[in-house]
C-alpha positions, 0 to 999 in steps of 0.5 A: 548321621546329622541327627545322631546325638552323642551320649554325654560322658559324665565320668571317664575314670571308672568306665573301661575304655576299649581299644583296637586296630582299625583298617581304613583306606586312604588315597586308595591305600589300606593302612592300619590305625593302631590302638584306636580308642572307642567311645563307650557309654552306659545304656541304662542305670543297671549297666552303670551299676554293674560298670558294663558300658556299651561300645559305640562307633563315633565317626563322621562321614566326609561329604562328597562335592555335589556336581554332575560327575559325582551324582552320576557316579553315585547313581551308578554305584548305588544302582549296582549295590541294589542289583547285587543285593537283589541277586544275593537275595535270589541266591539265598532264596534258592539256598533256603536262607529265606523262607516262604514267609519272607517273600512279599507280593503287591500287598506286602510291598504296599505295606512296606512302603507305608511302614518306611514312610511312617518311619520317615515322618518321625523325623520329617516329610523330606525323610519320608519322601526319600524313604519312599523313593529308595523303596521305589528304586529298589523295586524297579531294580528288583523287577528288572533283574527278575524279568531277565530270569530265564523263565517262560513268560518273562523277557529272560525266557524270550532271550533264552529261546532266541539263544537256543535258536541261535545255537541250533540255527533253526527256529523253535516251533511257535506253537511249542513256544506259546504253550511253554509261555502260557504255562509259565504265565499261569504259574507266575499268576498262581504264585502271585495269588498265593503270595498275596493271600499270604500277605493279607493273612499276615496283615489280618493276624498282625504277623507281617514283618515289621508290624 
C-alpha cells in the first residue's frame, strides 16, 4: 500500500462521481457509512474522451503495533488463513473447479518461486525475500495438510489405520497394511512423475501459468 501512487485529478466537474453505502466494522460493531463517494480517474485518453472514468478504492490501512502479542496473533491468523485456502483448493479440485493443468509439482513450484522473486525484485530486494518466504510458508502449510489426508503412505493414512484398530479393538494384519502402503506410495510417485512431466512440457512450450 505504501508504494501505491494516487492518480492526480485535474478536473472534477465533468467527471461522474460514484456513491454508495459501505459496511465496516468498528470496535466489534458493524456500521453502515451512507453515501460514500468513491475516487474516480480516467484510465486512458480514450476513456477521457468518452467521459468513462474508472472507480478506484482509495483507502489507507491502519498499522498494528508490533510487539510479541500482535506478532503471535498475526502468525496464527495468517497460518489459519493459508490452511483454509489450501483446504478450499482441495475441495475445489474434487469438485472439478480446478483442472489437471492447474496442478504443479516440484518443477512448477520452483518456477513459481522464481516468478514471485522476480516480481519482488522490481520494487526491491526485501520484497523479493518476503515473496519467497510467503511461498515457502504456503508450501509448508500445504504439505502439512496433504500429509494428513487419509491416503496410504501418508501420515493421515497411518492415523486412519490406528483409528480402525481402535474402533474394532484388534490390530490390522501388518502384511495387509504394508501392501496398502506400498500401493499408495507407488500411486503417489507415479502421480508426481506425471505432474513433473506436465510442468516440464509447459515450461518448454511456454504455456506455464504466469509466463
